[in-house]
C-alpha positions as CSV (number, residue, x, y, z in Angstrom):
1,M,0.0,0.0,0.0
2,N,1.2,3.5,-0.8
3,S,2.0,5.6,2.2
4,E,0.9,9.1,2.8
5,E,4.5,10.0,3.6
6,E,7.1,10.3,1.3
7,F,20.4,16.6,3.9
8,Y,48.4,30.5,10.0
9,D,48.6,32.1,6.7
10,A,45.0,32.9,5.8
11,E,43.3,36.2,6.5
12,T,39.9,35.9,8.0
13,G,38.9,39.2,6.7
14,L,36.0,39.1,9.2
15,E,37.3,39.8,12.6
16,S,39.0,43.2,12.0
17,D,35.8,45.1,11.5
18,D,35.0,46.7,14.7
19,S,31.6,47.8,13.5
20,C,30.3,44.3,13.6
21,E,29.6,42.5,16.9
22,V,29.0,39.1,15.2
23,S,31.7,36.6,16.0
24,F,32.8,33.3,14.6
25,K,30.4,31.2,16.8
26,D,31.2,28.1,14.7
27,A,34.8,28.3,15.8
28,C,33.9,27.5,19.4
29,V,35.1,24.2,20.6
30,Y,32.5,21.8,22.0
31,E,32.8,21.4,25.8
32,S,31.2,18.4,27.5
33,K,28.8,19.2,30.3
34,Q,27.0,17.1,32.8
35,T,23.5,16.4,31.6
36,V,20.3,15.0,32.9
37,N,18.2,13.1,30.3
38,G,20.2,15.0,27.6
39,K,19.4,18.4,29.1
40,V,21.8,20.9,30.6
41,P,20.6,22.3,33.9
42,S,20.0,26.1,34.0
43,E,22.8,28.3,35.4
44,N,21.9,31.6,37.1
45,G,18.3,31.2,35.8
46,V,19.4,30.9,32.2
47,W,18.3,27.9,30.2
48,E,21.0,26.0,28.4
49,R,20.2,23.9,25.4
50,R,20.8,20.2,25.5
51,T,24.0,18.7,24.2
52,T,22.8,15.1,23.7
53,L,19.6,13.2,23.0
54,P,17.7,11.3,25.7
55,A,18.8,7.9,24.1
56,P,21.5,6.8,21.7
57,M,20.4,5.5,18.3
58,F,19.8,1.9,17.8
59,S,21.7,-0.4,15.5
60,R,20.5,-0.8,12.0
61,N,22.7,-3.9,11.4
62,E,19.8,-6.4,11.7
63,F,17.7,-4.6,9.0
64,S,18.0,-4.8,5.2
65,I,16.6,-2.1,3.0
66,W,16.9,-4.3,-0.1
67,G,13.5,-6.0,0.4
68,F,11.9,-2.5,0.3
69,L,13.8,-1.0,-2.6
70,K,14.5,-3.8,-5.1
71,K,11.3,-3.1,-7.1
72,C,11.9,0.6,-7.0
73,I,14.9,1.1,-9.3
74,G,14.5,4.4,-11.2
75,M,11.3,5.2,-9.4
76,E,10.6,8.2,-7.1
77,L,10.4,7.1,-3.4
78,S,7.9,9.6,-2.1
79,K,5.0,7.1,-2.1
80,I,7.0,4.1,-0.8
81,T,6.6,3.3,2.9
82,M,10.0,3.1,4.4
83,P,10.6,1.3,7.7
84,I,11.0,3.6,10.6
85,V,14.4,2.0,11.5
86,F,16.0,4.1,8.7
87,N,14.7,7.4,10.0
88,E,16.3,10.0,12.3
89,P,14.3,11.6,15.0
90,L,13.7,14.9,13.2
91,S,11.0,16.0,10.8
92,F,12.0,17.3,7.4
93,L,10.9,20.7,8.5
94,Q,13.4,20.6,11.3
95,R,16.1,19.2,8.9
96,I,15.7,22.3,6.6
97,T,15.9,24.6,9.6
98,E,19.6,23.5,9.8
99,Y,20.2,25.9,6.9
100,M,20.2,28.5,9.7
101,E,23.1,27.0,11.6
102,H,25.6,29.6,10.3
103,T,23.4,32.6,10.3
104,Y,26.3,34.8,11.5
105,L,27.4,34.8,7.9
106,I,24.3,36.6,6.9
107,H,24.8,39.1,9.7
108,K,28.3,39.8,8.6
109,A,27.2,40.2,5.0
110,C,24.8,43.0,6.2
111,T,27.8,45.0,7.6
112,R,29.8,45.0,4.3
113,S,29.6,48.0,2.1
114,D,31.1,46.2,-1.0
115,S,28.9,44.0,-3.1
116,I,31.5,41.5,-3.9
117,E,32.3,41.0,-0.2
118,R,28.7,40.6,0.5
119,M,28.5,37.9,-2.2
120,Q,31.5,36.1,-0.7
121,L,29.7,35.7,2.6
122,V,26.4,34.8,0.9
123,A,28.2,32.0,-1.0
124,A,29.8,30.8,2.2
125,F,26.3,30.7,3.8
126,A,25.0,28.7,0.8
127,I,27.7,26.2,1.1
128,S,27.5,26.0,4.9
129,A,23.7,25.2,4.6
130,V,24.5,21.6,3.4
131,A,27.4,20.9,5.8
132,S,25.3,19.2,8.4
133,Q,24.3,16.5,5.8
134,W,27.9,15.1,6.0
135,D,27.5,11.5,7.4
136,R,23.8,12.0,8.1
137,T,22.5,8.9,6.5
138,G,19.2,8.7,8.5
139,K,16.0,9.8,6.7
140,P,14.0,12.6,8.4
141,F,10.3,11.9,9.0
142,N,8.1,13.2,6.3
143,P,6.0,16.1,7.6
144,L,2.2,15.5,7.9
145,L,0.1,18.0,5.9
146,G,-0.3,21.1,8.0
147,E,2.7,20.3,10.3
148,T,4.7,23.3,11.4
149,F,8.1,24.1,13.1
150,E,9.1,27.4,14.7
151,L,12.6,28.3,15.9
152,T,13.5,31.5,17.6
153,R,17.1,32.2,18.5
154,D,17.4,35.5,20.3
155,E,21.2,35.2,20.6
156,E,21.6,34.5,16.9
157,G,19.2,37.3,16.1
158,Y,16.5,35.4,14.0
159,R,13.3,33.6,14.0
160,L,11.9,31.0,11.6
161,I,8.4,29.4,10.7
162,S,7.9,26.5,8.4
163,E,4.9,24.6,7.2
164,Q,4.1,21.5,5.2
165,V,2.0,23.1,2.6
166,S,1.4,20.2,0.2
167,H,1.5,16.4,0.6
168,H,1.4,15.2,-3.1
169,P,3.8,16.5,-4.1
170,P,5.5,17.0,-0.7
171,I,6.4,20.6,-0.4
172,S,7.8,22.3,2.6
173,A,7.8,26.1,2.9
174,F,9.8,28.3,5.3
175,Y,10.4,31.9,6.2
176,S,13.1,33.3,8.5
177,E,13.8,36.9,9.4
178,S,16.3,38.8,11.6
179,L,14.9,40.2,14.8
180,N,16.3,43.7,13.8
181,Q,14.8,43.5,10.4
182,N,18.2,43.3,8.6
183,F,17.4,40.2,6.5
184,S,14.8,37.7,5.5
185,F,15.6,34.2,4.2
186,H,12.8,32.0,2.7
187,G,12.0,29.3,0.2
188,S,10.1,26.1,-0.5
189,I,11.5,22.7,-1.2
190,Y,10.1,19.8,-3.0
191,P,12.5,16.9,-2.5
192,K,12.6,14.3,-5.2
193,L,14.2,11.0,-4.2
194,K,15.1,8.2,-6.7
195,F,16.7,4.8,-6.2
196,W,19.3,3.8,-8.7
197,G,20.2,0.2,-7.4
198,K,23.1,1.0,-5.1
199,S,22.4,4.7,-4.3
200,V,19.5,7.1,-3.5
201,E,19.6,10.4,-5.3
202,A,17.9,13.4,-3.7
203,E,17.1,16.5,-5.9
204,P,16.1,19.5,-3.6
205,K,13.9,21.2,-6.0
206,G,13.0,24.8,-5.0
207,T,14.4,28.3,-4.8
208,M,16.4,29.9,-1.9
209,T,15.9,33.6,-1.5
210,L,17.9,35.9,0.8
211,E,17.0,39.6,1.1
212,L,19.3,42.2,2.7
213,S,17.0,45.1,3.5
214,K,19.8,47.6,4.3
215,H,21.3,47.1,0.9
216,R,18.0,46.6,-0.9
217,E,19.5,43.3,-2.4
218,A,18.0,39.9,-3.1
219,Y,19.9,36.8,-3.8
220,T,18.5,33.5,-5.2
221,W,19.9,30.1,-5.7
222,T,19.1,26.4,-5.7
223,N,20.7,23.7,-3.6
224,P,23.1,21.0,-5.1
225,M,22.1,17.3,-5.7
226,C,22.8,14.8,-2.9
227,C,23.5,11.1,-3.4
228,V,23.6,8.5,-0.7
229,H,25.8,5.6,-1.7
230,N,25.7,2.0,-0.7
231,V,22.1,1.8,0.7
232,I,22.1,-1.9,0.0
233,L,25.7,-3.1,0.8
234,G,28.8,-1.5,2.2
235,K,29.4,1.7,4.2
236,L,26.9,4.5,3.5
237,W,28.5,7.7,2.3
238,I,27.3,11.0,0.9
239,E,28.3,13.3,-1.9
240,Q,27.0,16.6,-3.0
241,Y,27.3,17.7,-6.7
242,G,26.1,20.0,-9.3
243,T,26.2,23.7,-10.2
244,V,24.9,26.3,-7.8
245,E,24.4,29.8,-9.3
246,I,23.8,32.6,-6.9
247,V,22.4,35.7,-8.4
248,N,22.3,39.2,-6.9
249,H,19.3,40.6,-8.6
250,S,20.1,44.2,-7.6
251,T,23.7,44.5,-8.9
252,G,23.9,41.6,-11.5
253,D,26.7,40.0,-9.6
254,K,26.8,36.2,-9.8
255,C,28.6,33.4,-7.9
256,L,29.0,30.2,-9.8
257,L,29.8,27.3,-7.5
258,N,30.7,23.8,-8.7
259,F,30.0,21.1,-6.1
260,K,32.3,18.4,-7.6
261,P,31.3,14.8,-7.9
262,C,33.6,12.3,-6.3
263,G,35.2,11.0,-9.6
264,M,36.8,7.7,-10.1
265,F,39.7,8.1,-7.7
266,G,37.9,10.2,-5.0
267,K,40.2,13.3,-5.6
268,E,37.3,15.7,-5.7
269,L,35.1,14.3,-3.0
270,H,33.4,17.2,-1.0
271,R,35.2,19.9,-3.0
272,V,33.6,23.1,-4.0
273,E,35.1,25.6,-6.5
274,G,33.8,28.6,-8.2
275,H,34.1,32.4,-8.8
276,I,32.3,35.6,-8.3
277,Q,31.8,37.8,-11.4
278,D,30.1,41.1,-11.9
279,K,27.4,41.9,-14.5
280,S,30.1,42.4,-17.2
281,K,31.3,38.9,-16.4
282,K,34.6,40.1,-15.0
283,K,35.9,37.6,-12.3
284,H,36.6,39.2,-8.9
285,R,37.2,36.3,-6.5
286,V,37.6,32.6,-6.6
287,I,35.8,30.5,-4.0
288,Y,37.3,27.1,-3.0
289,G,37.2,24.5,-0.2
290,K,35.1,21.6,1.0
291,W,31.4,21.8,2.1
292,T,32.4,19.4,4.9
293,E,35.3,21.5,6.3
294,C,35.9,25.2,5.2
295,V,35.8,27.7,2.3
296,Y,38.2,30.3,1.2
297,S,38.3,33.3,-1.2
298,I,41.3,34.5,-3.2
299,E,42.2,36.7,-6.1
300,P,41.6,34.8,-9.5
301,K,45.2,35.6,-10.8
302,V,46.8,34.2,-7.6
303,Y,44.7,31.1,-7.7
304,E,45.4,30.3,-11.3
305,A,49.1,30.8,-10.8
306,N,49.0,28.4,-7.9
307,K,47.1,25.8,-9.9
308,K,49.7,26.0,-12.7
309,A,52.6,25.5,-10.3
310,E,50.7,22.6,-8.7
311,K,50.3,20.9,-12.0
312,K,54.0,21.2,-12.8
313,S,55.0,19.6,-9.5
314,G,52.2,17.0,-9.6
315,G,54.2,14.3,-11.3
316,D,52.7,10.8,-11.3
317,S,50.3,11.3,-8.4
318,K,47.3,10.5,-10.5
319,K,48.9,7.2,-11.7
320,H,49.8,6.4,-8.2
321,K,46.3,6.9,-7.0
322,Q,44.9,4.8,-9.8
323,E,47.2,2.0,-8.8
324,Q,46.1,2.1,-5.1
325,S,42.4,2.4,-6.1
326,T,40.3,-0.6,-5.6
327,G,36.9,-1.0,-7.4
328,G,34.1,-3.3,-6.7
329,D,30.8,-4.4,-8.3
330,D,29.1,-4.9,-4.9
331,A,29.6,-1.5,-3.3
332,D,30.7,2.1,-4.2
333,E,34.0,2.3,-2.3
334,M,34.3,5.4,0.0
335,P,37.4,7.2,-1.2
336,D,40.0,8.2,1.3
337,V,39.2,11.7,2.5
338,Q,41.9,14.3,2.9
339,E,41.2,15.9,6.3
340,T,42.3,19.4,5.3
341,V,41.9,21.8,2.4
342,T,45.3,23.0,1.1
343,M,45.2,26.8,1.6
344,V,46.6,29.0,-1.0
345,P,48.8,31.8,0.5
346,G,46.8,35.1,0.5
347,S,43.4,33.5,0.9
348,T,40.7,34.7,3.1
349,L,38.9,32.3,5.3
350,L,35.1,32.7,4.9
351,W,33.8,29.9,6.9
352,R,34.8,26.8,8.9
353,V,32.5,24.0,10.0
354,A,31.7,23.7,13.7
355,P,33.1,20.7,15.5
356,R,30.6,18.0,16.1
357,P,30.0,16.8,19.7
358,P,32.1,13.8,20.7
359,N,28.9,11.6,21.1
360,S,27.7,12.4,17.5
361,T,28.2,9.0,16.1
362,Q,25.9,7.5,18.8
363,M,23.4,10.3,18.1
364,Y,22.5,9.9,14.4
365,N,25.6,12.0,13.6
366,F,23.8,15.1,14.7
367,T,25.6,18.4,15.0
368,N,25.3,20.5,18.2
369,F,22.6,22.6,16.4
370,A,20.6,19.5,15.3
371,M,20.7,18.1,18.8
372,T,18.6,21.0,20.0
373,L,15.9,21.1,17.4
374,N,13.4,18.7,18.9
375,E,14.0,19.9,22.5
376,L,10.8,21.1,24.3
377,E,12.2,24.0,26.3
378,P,10.4,25.3,29.5
379,G,7.2,27.2,28.7
380,M,6.9,26.0,25.1
381,I,3.8,23.9,25.4
382,G,0.8,26.2,25.1
383,V,2.9,28.8,23.2
384,I,4.1,26.9,20.1
385,A,1.3,25.9,17.6
386,P,-0.2,22.6,18.4
387,T,1.0,21.4,14.8
388,D,4.6,21.9,15.8
389,C,7.0,19.0,15.1
390,R,8.1,18.8,18.7
391,L,4.8,17.6,19.6
392,R,4.7,14.6,17.2
393,P,4.5,11.4,19.2
394,D,6.4,9.1,16.8
395,I,9.4,11.4,16.6
396,R,9.3,11.9,20.4
397,A,9.2,8.1,20.9
398,M,12.0,7.5,18.6
399,E,14.2,10.2,20.2
400,N,13.5,8.5,23.6
401,G,14.7,5.2,22.1
402,D,11.2,3.5,22.0
403,I,11.2,2.2,18.5
404,D,8.0,0.0,18.8
405,T,6.0,3.0,20.0
406,A,7.4,5.1,17.4
407,S,6.5,2.7,14.7
408,R,2.9,2.3,16.0
409,E,2.5,6.1,16.3
410,K,3.8,6.6,12.8
411,E,1.3,4.2,11.4
412,R,-1.5,5.8,13.4
413,L,-0.7,9.4,12.2
414,E,-0.5,8.2,8.6
415,E,-3.9,6.6,8.8
416,K,-5.3,9.6,10.5
417,Q,-4.0,11.7,7.6
418,R,-5.5,9.3,5.1
419,A,-8.9,9.5,6.8
420,A,-8.8,13.2,7.0
421,R,-8.1,13.3,3.2
422,R,-11.0,11.0,2.6
423,E,-13.3,13.2,4.5
424,R,-12.3,16.3,2.6
425,A,-12.8,14.5,-0.6
426,K,-16.3,13.4,0.5
427,D,-17.2,16.9,1.4
428,E,-15.5,18.3,-1.7
429,E,-13.3,20.4,0.6
430,E,-9.9,21.8,-0.5
431,W,-7.0,21.8,1.9
432,S,-6.2,25.4,3.1
433,T,-2.6,26.3,4.1
434,R,-2.4,28.5,7.2
435,W,0.8,30.6,7.0
436,F,1.9,30.4,3.3
437,Q,0.2,30.9,0.0
438,Q,1.0,30.0,-3.5
439,G,2.5,32.6,-5.7
440,N,5.6,33.5,-7.8
441,N,9.1,34.3,-6.6
442,P,9.3,38.1,-7.2
443,Y,12.9,37.8,-8.5
444,T,12.9,34.7,-10.5
445,G,9.2,34.4,-11.5
446,A,9.2,30.7,-10.6
447,A,6.4,29.1,-8.6
448,D,7.0,29.6,-5.0
449,W,5.2,29.7,-1.6
450,I,5.0,33.1,0.1
451,Y,4.7,33.7,3.8
452,K,1.4,35.4,4.7
453,G,2.5,36.6,8.1
454,G,0.7,36.4,11.4
455,Y,2.3,33.2,13.0
456,F,4.0,35.0,15.7
457,D,0.9,36.7,16.8
458,R,0.3,33.6,18.8
459,R,-3.3,33.2,17.6
460,Y,-3.9,29.7,16.4
461,P,-7.7,29.3,15.7
462,H,-8.9,26.4,13.6
463,L,-5.6,24.6,13.3
464,P,-6.1,21.0,12.2
465,D,-5.8,18.2,14.7
466,I,-3.0,16.2,12.9
467,Y,-1.4,14.4,16.0
C-alpha cells in the first residue's frame, strides 16, 4: 500500500571590522557538560540547550533495506513506505531549519559596504547550509500536511516558521527573518528521491531567496544534488554535486559554484570551487574549499598561478592513486578523504565548519545545532502551535529510544492523515494552508510559496488536529 508520507597564513577578513559584533560562533570548541536526560541544567536562571539526545540511536545492522527497494529502481520514493528504523528523530521541517546554523554569515554580509564582499559571505552561507548533511544517512520523518516548526534564537538574532503546505507532491515552505529586520531568508523545497540500485539520489527542487534590507538586495539560488551511496551493501557515504548559481538581482553579480562529484579516484570528494563575477562577467574572486570543512576566497590571478605551479609539480600522483584504487561491483567504495583543504597563501577564510559533539556517532551523527531542534524547552507547550514537530508522538518516541511505540504512532498518524483526506474528498473540501500561500518568486518568476505573516501573533484558531 502506498503511504501518505514520502540533507596560520590565511586572513579571515572578518574579525577586524569593529563595527560588527558578530563573532565566529562556529569556531567554538565543544565542551562536554554534565547532563540529565540529555538536558543541561539552568545556570543563574538561564536555560542552556541540551548537548545530547535522551537515548542513543539503535543499531540498523539487523535490518535490510533491499526488500523495500528492489522493485523501486528508477522510481521516485515519495510514495514508498519506508521502515522507521531508517529514520532519524527529526521532521524534514526541522532538517531544513539546519540551513540557519551559520546565520552569523548573513549578519556579517549585512555589515559589508562592497557587493563582492557581501556575495562572498552569501556564497559561504549557501555552502554551509548543506554541511550538516555530512555522514547524516538517516532519513528525516516526512511532515504531515499542516505540520509546522518554529525556531527563535534570540542570541543569533533570528526567528523561523515552516509549514508542510502540500503532501502530493510533498512541499515544505519556510520563512526566517532577523529580529532587527536586517534580512529575510525564505524558500520552498520539493525533494525528489530516486533509487538507482546502489544509491539514492535526492534533488532538492526549490528556490532559496535571501533579502538584505539595508542594501536593498535579493539573492537567489538552488541547492546541489545529494547522493547516498551503498544503501544496499557497504558503508553509507554521501556526496553533493552540481552547479549552484547565486544571483544578486540588484547588482547583477553572480557566484557560480561547482560542487564536484567524487570522480573515479575520489580526488574531488566534497570539494567546491567557483568564482564571483560582476554583470560584465569580470571575475573578482575565486571560492574554493570543501562543504564538509571550510571555504576560502582569493584573487583569481593568484589562484590560477598556484594551480599551474601545482600541475607542474604533480608528477605521477594520479597514476599512483589509480594503482592504489580498488573498485568493486558490490559497493561504491568510499574514497580516502583528505582531512584538510590546502590553503593557497593570500586566501581569506570565509567559513569553517563547527566541530561535532564527541557523542555524535551515537546520536545519528547530529551536529550540536541539530541536537537542540526537537527539544521542548520550558514554557513552550501552550505557546508553540499545536501542529509543531516537537509535539509529534512518533518522533518523540524514537528520540527516547522506544522504536516499537514510534512505529505504532507513525502508522496511526499516517492513517489519521488518510482518513482526513477521505473526509475532505467526500465533502469536496480543498485543503487550506495557514501561513503560506502559492505565488511566484518576485525575483525569478518561478512558482513559490509566500509567507502570509501572522504566525508569531500567537493566535492559532482552527488549526487541524494532526497528531
